[in-house]
BALOLUM-224133 format. One record per residue (C-alpha): x, y, z; residue number from 1; residue in three letters. Coordinates in pm, whole numbers, plus 50000, padded with zeros to 5 digits. Example, Ala and Ser with C-alpha at 12.3 -4.5 7.8 and 13.67 -1.06 7.14 Angstrom:
[atom [51230 49550 50780] 1 ALA]
[atom [51367 49894 50714] 2 SER]
***
This chain:
[atom [53599 63967 86048] 1 MET]
[atom [53435 63769 85760] 2 PRO]
[atom [53506 63398 85740] 3 ALA]
[atom [53788 63299 85506] 4 PRO]
[atom [53695 63174 85161] 5 ARG]
[atom [53834 62876 84976] 6 LEU]
[atom [53893 62989 84618] 7 LEU]
[atom [54020 62794 84320] 8 ALA]
[atom [54161 62823 83969] 9 VAL]
[atom [54337 62594 83724] 10 SER]
[atom [54487 62584 83375] 11 ASP]
[atom [54634 62933 83390] 12 LEU]
[atom [54876 62855 83103] 13 HIS]
[atom [55078 63166 83169] 14 VAL]
[atom [55304 63123 82865] 15 ARG]
[atom [55024 63315 82692] 16 HIS]
[atom [55076 63687 82779] 17 PRO]
[atom [54704 63756 82829] 18 ASP]
[atom [54677 63461 83068] 19 ASN]
[atom [54987 63576 83255] 20 ARG]
[atom [54823 63915 83303] 21 ALA]
[atom [54504 63753 83432] 22 LEU]
[atom [54706 63540 83675] 23 ALA]
[atom [54885 63849 83801] 24 ALA]
[atom [54545 64008 83866] 25 GLY]
[atom [54403 63729 84081] 26 LEU]
[atom [54325 63866 84425] 27 ARG]
[atom [54162 63737 84746] 28 PRO]
[atom [53828 63875 84857] 29 VAL]
[atom [53941 63890 85220] 30 GLY]
[atom [54267 63869 85411] 31 ASP]
[atom [54228 63506 85516] 32 GLY]
[atom [54131 63358 85178] 33 ASP]
[atom [54300 63043 85050] 34 TRP]
[atom [54366 62963 84685] 35 LEU]
[atom [54369 62619 84523] 36 ILE]
[atom [54568 62600 84198] 37 VAL]
[atom [54464 62278 84027] 38 ALA]
[atom [54747 62235 83779] 39 GLY]
[atom [54864 62347 83435] 40 ASP]
[atom [55016 62673 83552] 41 VAL]
[atom [55288 62655 83288] 42 ALA]
[atom [55528 62422 83110] 43 GLU]
[atom [55858 62568 83232] 44 GLN]
[atom [55950 62502 83596] 45 VAL]
[atom [56061 62862 83649] 46 ASP]
[atom [55730 62998 83516] 47 ASP]
[atom [55533 62765 83743] 48 VAL]
[atom [55726 62866 84054] 49 LEU]
[atom [55729 63238 83973] 50 GLU]
[atom [55351 63240 83925] 51 THR]
[atom [55285 63043 84244] 52 LEU]
[atom [55520 63267 84442] 53 ALA]
[atom [55327 63574 84329] 54 GLY]
[atom [54997 63416 84429] 55 LEU]
[atom [55140 63315 84767] 56 ARG]
[atom [55225 63679 84836] 57 GLU]
[atom [54858 63771 84800] 58 ARG]
[atom [54669 63474 84946] 59 PHE]
[atom [54680 63343 85302] 60 ALA]
[atom [54757 62994 85172] 61 ARG]
[atom [54815 62846 84827] 62 VAL]
[atom [54758 62475 84757] 63 VAL]
[atom [54896 62340 84428] 64 TRP]
[atom [54863 62012 84240] 65 VAL]
[atom [55047 61933 83916] 66 PRO]
[atom [54883 61906 83579] 67 GLY]
[atom [55015 61737 83271] 68 ASN]
[atom [55176 62057 83137] 69 HIS]
[atom [55396 62094 83446] 70 GLU]
[atom [55516 61738 83385] 71 LEU]
[atom [55607 61784 83018] 72 TRP]
[atom [55979 61763 82941] 73 THR]
[atom [56114 61979 82660] 74 ARG]
[atom [56479 61953 82564] 75 THR]
[atom [56516 62333 82551] 76 LYS]
[atom [56461 62352 82928] 77 GLU]
[atom [56781 62308 83130] 78 VAL]
[atom [56797 62082 83320] 79 PRO]
[atom [56547 61873 83124] 80 ALA]
[atom [56417 61664 83416] 81 ARG]
[atom [56180 61378 83345] 82 ARG]
[atom [55903 61202 83535] 83 GLY]
[atom [55938 61169 83911] 84 VAL]
[atom [56253 61383 83915] 85 ALA]
[atom [56068 61669 83749] 86 ARG]
[atom [55777 61641 83990] 87 TYR]
[atom [56018 61634 84285] 88 ALA]
[atom [56185 61954 84163] 89 ALA]
[atom [55846 62126 84143] 90 LEU]
[atom [55758 62010 84495] 91 VAL]
[atom [56089 62135 84631] 92 GLU]
[atom [56042 62472 84463] 93 GLY]
[atom [55688 62506 84597] 94 CYS]
[atom [55797 62426 84950] 95 ARG]
[atom [56068 62691 84931] 96 ALA]
[atom [55796 62943 84843] 97 ARG]
[atom [55545 62839 85109] 98 GLY]
[atom [55308 62661 84868] 99 VAL]
[atom [55138 62336 84976] 100 ASP]
[atom [55178 62030 84751] 101 THR]
[atom [55046 61672 84742] 102 PRO]
[atom [55358 61566 84931] 103 GLU]
[atom [55292 61787 85234] 104 ASP]
[atom [55059 61732 85531] 105 PRO]
[atom [54705 61804 85421] 106 PHE]
[atom [54607 62152 85545] 107 PRO]
[atom [54289 62206 85744] 108 VAL]
[atom [54070 62489 85620] 109 PHE]
[atom [53885 62671 85901] 110 PRO]
[atom [53553 62694 85725] 111 GLY]
[atom [53252 62873 85874] 112 PRO]
[atom [53071 62537 85910] 113 ASP]
[atom [53369 62371 86074] 114 GLY]
[atom [53712 62254 85967] 115 PRO]
[atom [53768 62062 85644] 116 LEU]
[atom [54076 61883 85517] 117 VAL]
[atom [54196 62017 85183] 118 VAL]
[atom [54356 61716 85014] 119 ALA]
[atom [54576 61804 84716] 120 PRO]
[atom [54621 61488 84507] 121 LEU]
[atom [54848 61390 84224] 122 PHE]
[atom [54665 61110 84044] 123 VAL]
[atom [54735 61069 83675] 124 LEU]
[atom [54539 60866 83419] 125 TYR]
[atom [54564 60504 83315] 126 ASP]
[atom [54360 60492 82991] 127 TYR]
[atom [54064 60335 83174] 128 SER]
[atom [53816 60602 83052] 129 PHE]
[atom [53762 60390 82741] 130 LEU]
[atom [53586 60506 82424] 131 PRO]
[atom [53287 60315 82294] 132 ASP]
[atom [53389 59990 82130] 133 GLY]
[atom [53704 59940 82337] 134 ALA]
[atom [53751 59673 82601] 135 ALA]
[atom [54118 59740 82677] 136 THR]
[atom [54351 60037 82691] 137 ALA]
[atom [54528 59915 82378] 138 ALA]
[atom [54200 59904 82189] 139 GLU]
[atom [54107 60247 82319] 140 GLY]
[atom [54435 60399 82207] 141 LEU]
[atom [54395 60239 81864] 142 ALA]
[atom [54048 60393 81830] 143 ILE]
[atom [54181 60733 81938] 144 ALA]
[atom [54466 60722 81688] 145 ARG]
[atom [54229 60626 81410] 146 THR]
[atom [54017 60928 81502] 147 ALA]
[atom [54327 61150 81497] 148 GLY]
[atom [54312 61219 81871] 149 VAL]
[atom [54654 61179 82031] 150 VAL]
[atom [54745 61371 82347] 151 ALA]
[atom [55072 61562 82350] 152 THR]
[atom [55145 61373 82673] 153 ASP]
[atom [55233 61072 82458] 154 GLU]
[atom [55538 61264 82341] 155 HIS]
[atom [55631 61487 82635] 156 LEU]
[atom [55505 61338 82963] 157 LEU]
[atom [55763 61079 83065] 158 HIS]
[atom [55697 60845 83361] 159 PRO]
[atom [56061 60771 83457] 160 ASP]
[atom [56149 60560 83652] 161 PRO]
[atom [55808 60395 83612] 162 HIS]
[atom [55770 60179 83301] 163 PRO]
[atom [55457 60362 83183] 164 SER]
[atom [55220 60646 83264] 165 ARG]
[atom [54963 60387 83373] 166 ALA]
[atom [55215 60238 83618] 167 ALA]
[atom [55292 60584 83756] 168 TRP]
[atom [54918 60641 83793] 169 CYS]
[atom [54881 60314 83987] 170 ALA]
[atom [55159 60417 84224] 171 ALA]
[atom [54999 60759 84278] 172 ARG]
[atom [54656 60603 84341] 173 VAL]
[atom [54806 60376 84607] 174 ALA]
[atom [54996 60659 84775] 175 GLU]
[atom [54694 60891 84765] 176 SER]
[atom [54468 60627 84917] 177 ARG]
[atom [54719 60564 85193] 178 ARG]
[atom [54719 60931 85287] 179 ARG]
[atom [54344 60980 85248] 180 LEU]
[atom [54273 60676 85464] 181 ASP]
[atom [54472 60840 85744] 182 ALA]
[atom [54245 61148 85763] 183 ILE]
[atom [54033 61175 86077] 184 ASP]
[atom [53701 61016 85980] 185 ALA]
[atom [53517 61296 86160] 186 ALA]
[atom [53644 61554 85911] 187 LEU]
[atom [53496 61626 85567] 188 PRO]
[atom [53733 61691 85280] 189 THR]
[atom [53785 61897 84969] 190 VAL]
[atom [53951 61673 84711] 191 LEU]
[atom [54176 61847 84459] 192 VAL]
[atom [54322 61687 84146] 193 ASN]
[atom [54408 61821 83804] 194 HIS]
[atom [54232 61535 83626] 195 TRP]
[atom [53863 61460 83697] 196 PRO]
[atom [53808 61196 83964] 197 LEU]
[atom [53506 61050 83783] 198 THR]
[atom [53416 60982 83422] 199 ARG]
[atom [53105 61202 83414] 200 LEU]
[atom [53275 61537 83335] 201 PRO]
[atom [53430 61389 83019] 202 THR]
[atom [53093 61301 82868] 203 ARG]
[atom [53067 61646 82708] 204 VAL]
[atom [53401 61632 82527] 205 LEU]
[atom [53380 61713 82158] 206 ARG]
[atom [53619 61427 82090] 207 HIS]
[atom [53520 61153 82335] 208 PRO]
[atom [53840 60959 82267] 209 GLU]
[atom [54033 61225 82457] 210 PHE]
[atom [53883 61091 82782] 211 ALA]
[atom [54163 60830 82776] 212 LEU]
[atom [54399 61103 82901] 213 TRP]
[atom [54155 61244 83159] 214 CYS]
[atom [54162 61020 83466] 215 GLY]
[atom [54121 60673 83611] 216 THR]
[atom [53824 60464 83717] 217 THR]
[atom [54019 60383 84036] 218 ALA]
[atom [53905 60716 84189] 219 THR]
[atom [53536 60688 84096] 220 ALA]
[atom [53405 60658 84454] 221 ASP]
[atom [53653 60879 84634] 222 TRP]
[atom [53412 61170 84672] 223 HIS]
[atom [53186 60938 84876] 224 VAL]
[atom [53454 60729 85044] 225 ARG]
[atom [53641 61035 85172] 226 TYR]
[atom [53341 61251 85271] 227 ARG]
[atom [53399 61524 85016] 228 ALA]
[atom [53219 61853 85067] 229 ALA]
[atom [53351 61951 84723] 230 ALA]
[atom [53580 61824 84449] 231 VAL]
[atom [53802 62063 84251] 232 VAL]
[atom [53963 61981 83917] 233 TYR]
[atom [54064 62129 83582] 234 GLY]
[atom [54218 61988 83263] 235 HIS]
[atom [53905 61986 83047] 236 LEU]
[atom [53882 62363 82993] 237 HIS]
[atom [53506 62337 83045] 238 ILE]
[atom [53442 62553 83355] 239 PRO]
[atom [53120 62454 83530] 240 ARG]
[atom [52979 62283 83839] 241 VAL]
[atom [52823 61937 83826] 242 THR]
[atom [52687 61726 84110] 243 THR]
[atom [52743 61358 84183] 244 GLU]
[atom [52599 61185 84490] 245 ASP]
[atom [52516 61529 84628] 246 GLY]
[atom [52878 61647 84598] 247 VAL]
[atom [52959 61954 84385] 248 PRO]
[atom [53241 61904 84135] 249 PHE]
[atom [53403 62235 84040] 250 HIS]
[atom [53591 62257 83709] 251 GLU]
[atom [53783 62579 83764] 252 VAL]
[atom [53999 62621 83454] 253 SER]
[atom [54088 62941 83275] 254 LEU]
[atom [54206 62771 82955] 255 GLY]
[atom [54367 62915 82644] 256 TYR]
[atom [54290 63274 82535] 257 PRO]
[atom [54097 63158 82229] 258 ARG]
[atom [53870 62956 82459] 259 GLU]
[atom [53794 63211 82728] 260 TRP]
[atom [53752 63486 82469] 261 ARG]
[atom [53496 63270 82289] 262 ALA]
[atom [53306 63220 82616] 263 ARG]
[atom [53316 63591 82692] 264 ASP]
[atom [53183 63678 82347] 265 GLU]
[atom [52915 63410 82351] 266 ARG]
[atom [52778 63490 82695] 267 TYR]
[atom [52870 63854 82741] 268 GLY]
[atom [53086 63775 83044] 269 THR]
[atom [53437 63870 83153] 270 ARG]
[atom [53644 63572 83258] 271 VAL]
[atom [53841 63797 83492] 272 ALA]
[atom [53521 63859 83691] 273 ASP]
[atom [53466 63485 83746] 274 LEU]
[atom [53813 63396 83875] 275 LEU]
[atom [53919 63278 84117] 276 PRO]
[atom [53608 63070 84180] 277 ARG]
[atom [53462 63040 84528] 278 GLN]
[atom [53435 62680 84647] 279 VAL]
[atom [53356 62743 85014] 280 LEU]
[atom [53139 62881 85159] 281 PRO]
[atom [52922 62736 84884] 282 ALA]
[atom [52773 62987 84640] 283 VAL]
[atom [52571 62939 84320] 284 PRO]
[atom [52769 62878 84002] 285 TRP]
[atom [52867 63225 83883] 286 PRO]
[atom [52903 63138 83517] 287 GLY]
[atom [52662 63180 83228] 288 PRO]
[atom [52305 63058 83287] 289 PRO]
[atom [52166 62749 83124] 290 GLY]
[atom [52360 62443 83010] 291 PRO]
[atom [52741 62431 83008] 292 PRO]
[atom [52922 62586 82711] 293 PRO]
[atom [52886 62375 82396] 294 PRO]
[atom [53159 62117 82345] 295 PRO]
[atom [53272 62288 82029] 296 GLY]
[atom [53357 62601 82226] 297 THR]
[atom [53552 62477 82525] 298 THR]
[atom [53618 62107 82491] 299 ALA]
[atom [53921 61934 82347] 300 THR]
[atom [54112 62093 82060] 301 PRO]
[atom [54078 61981 81699] 302 PRO]
[atom [54174 61616 81649] 303 PRO]
[atom [54548 61653 81611] 304 THR]
[atom [54845 61589 81838] 305 ALA]
[atom [54768 61910 82027] 306 ARG]
[atom [54584 61839 82347] 307 ALA]
[atom [54510 61970 82695] 308 ARG]
***
């Protein structure tokens, strides 16, 4: 029997019918394959849980982390849970469907080169990925607003009962470190978070100010500190593999239809053939050859209130 594969995808955004169809078509390569879902499945709780339940029926194990879209609160959704209460409802729904979350014991993937701990994390952002010319978060946000770059999170992602998103991020960093520190030091890890764990992936953003909503400098050394064999993330809608300190960082997003269609047309590929992406055993990046897609094709949206 072939060794199980660790596969990954993020940013399915299934409210778009074409994306929903692609999500419904995701299949394992072999019977024992695991699937990481690195956030932004949908904005409605029911859509998130329905999609994850369908994936769990097909894959041996599904590991989910939340993205910012799962945490958005819209008044038309009943009940309109906010902040920690919304996240807790998603965790409870995932558990009922056999899906692993950042609140569950970290699962151990039986890789062909030995076991690895798959560590799903929920670490937000704290505005510490500052734009040029800013020394503080307040200055960074002022520069972003002047440039017309304001994330939708500012209106829909509520941190209740924390006083701010940065405070919620600090609490999640502390909790994640506590759990990561408890992993057997003999075991390598695969770190999974919706937002990038380092600043480097944001350097190709078309609108660099958007990096404010893309992570925290508090996680910059985690891939080294916690012996990562790979890091998996999404959020940027710039699918590619980069390497830092010898560790591959996999951005595994699908993105919006207008984005993946543009990639398909530009490179003559079919996004459906590239998803889900294989993280382990390690294989060459299956995407288009050459440099990553240009920022104007798959980076942040035009500088308005719409954002990842």
